[in-house]
N, C-alpha and C positions, 0 to 999 in steps of 0.2 A: 281356207278362208273363201276361196273362189266358189266352192260348192255352196257354202252358206249364203253368199251373196245371191247366187242363182235361185236358191230356195226362197230367200227373203223377197226377191223381186216379184215372185208370184203373189205373195201376200200384199205387197205394197201397190201392185197394179190395181187393186180394188179399193184403195184408200183415196181420201181427198189429197189433192196435190200439195197441201201444206205439210203432210206427213207421209211423204213418198220415199222411195229408195234414195233419192238425192239427199233428202234430209238425213236419213240414216247414215249415209256415207260422210256427210259433213260432220255429224256428231262423232263418228268414228275418228275423223281427222282431228277434231278438237280434243277428243279423249286421248289420242296418241300424243298430241302436243303437251297436254297437261301431265300425262304420265311421265314424259321425259323429264319434266321439271319436279314433279312431286313423288314419283315412284309409282308402284302398283304393277300388277300383272297385266301386261299389254294384251295377252291372249284373251283374258276375261273381259277386259275393257272393250276390245274390238268386237268380240262376239256379242256382248251385251248391247253395244251401240247399233250393230247391224240388225238386231232382232227386237229392239226395245218397243217398237210401235206396231209390230205385226198383228196384234190382236185388236186393233182399233175398230175395224168393221166386223160386225157380228160377234161382239164380245160376249163370251159365255159366263164370265165371272162378273163380280160387282164393278170392276174397273178395267180399263184397257190395259193397265200395267199388269194386273193379275192374269188377264187373258193372254197377253203377250208372253209372260213368264211361263205359263203352262204350255203354250205352243213351242217356245224356245227349248224347253226341257225335251219334248218329243223329237224335235229336229236335231238337237245336239246328241241325244242318245242314239238316234238312227245313224248319225255320222261318226260314231265311235269316240266321242269325247269322254274323258274320265268323269266319274261321278263327282269328284271334287270340282272340276271345271264347271260341270252342269249346275251344281249347287250354288257356286259363287256367281255364275251368270244369272241364275234365277233370282238370287237375292238382290243383285244390282238392278235388274229390270223391274222387279216389284216395287222398289223404292225410288225409281227415277221420277215418279210423280207422287206428290203428297196427298192425292185425292182420297186414298183409303186409309190414311194415317200411318203408312209405312215410312219410316225415316231411314235414310242411308246410314249404315253402320261401318261397313268395310271401306277401305280407301278406294277400291274399284267402284263401289256403289256411289260414293261421293263424287268421283270423277265423272261417272256417267251422268249423274244428276246435273253437275255443272256444265258439262259439254252440251247436254240437251238444252239448257237455258241459254247458252251462248249462241245457239243457232236461232234464237228468237229476238236478237238485238241487231242493230246496225241495218244496213241496206237489205240484207237477206231477211232479217227479222221483219222489216216492213213489208217486203214482198210476201212472206209467209202470212203475216197478219191480214193483208188484203185478200190473199187467196182463201184463207179460212173464212173471212167475212163473206166472200162470194158464196161459199158452200152453205154458210149459216144464214145468209140473207140479212146480214147486219147493215145498218146505215153507217155513214162515215163518223158522225158525231151524235151525241144524245144517248138515250137509253138503248141497251142492247146494240152497241156500236163498236166500231174499231177503237174509237177513243176510250170507251169504257173499259174494254179489254186491256188496252195499253195502260190505263191509269190503275186499274185494279189488280192486274196480274204482272205485266212486264216491269212496271216501275218498282215492284217489290222484290224482283228476282235477286238483286244484288245482296240484299241483307240475308238471303237464305243460301248464298253460295258457300261452299265448304272449303275450297282451296284458294290459297293466295294467288296462284297463277290465274285462275278463272276470274278473280276480282280485277286483276291487272288487265286482262283482255276485255273484260266487260265494260270498263269505264269509257274508253273512246267510242266503242260501238253504241253505247247508250247515249253518249253526248251527241252523236250523229242523229239518233232518233229524236232527242229533245229538240234539236235544231229543226228537224222536219216539222214537228208538231207546232213549233212557234211560227215557222213560215206559213204553214197551212192556216193558222188562225189569223195571221196578218192579212193573207190574201182573202180569206173569207170576209173579214171586216171591210175590206175595200169594196166588196161587191154586195154588202148587205145594206 
C-alpha cells in the first residue's frame, strides 16, 4: 500500500488542493470505517480510495473518474495486483462520480462513493469547498458560487448515499455545514 501512496502522490501534486493526496487518504479512512460496519474487501476499497482522483488533471477520457480508472489499472498491474483486484478497483473508481452515468454496483464501489461524499461535508468539506472556489474563481454567493455548489451538489449527497453507515456519519457533518451557512447569511444581513 505504501508504494501505491508514493505513486499516487506524484499525480496528486499536480492537482488542485481540494483533490490532493490528503483528500485521498481521508477517503481511504472513511472507506475503512464504513467497510468495518458494512463489509466489503478492504484492499479494493483502500486502493480505489487512494487512486480515485489521480486522473483529474489532464484527463484523457470523458470524465476524471474514467481517466483515474485507466491510470489505476496501469499502476496496479505494474505493482503486481491480481486481475480480479484490478478489475474491482477500476469498477469502483469509474462509479465514484455519477458524471458519466456509471452507478456503483459492488459493495466496494458503493463504499468508495459514500466515502468520497463524506469528505465534502463538515468543517473539512467547507475547507475543500472554499479551496475549490479559489481554483475555479467562484464568488461566495450568487451564480457560479460556493453557495450554488453547496445547494446544488452537497445538499443532495445524502439522498444518493448507499450505506447506512455513511448516512449516519453524514448527518452531523451536514448539520455543521447548515449552521455555517445560516450564520454566514445572518452576518451578511447585518452588514448590507
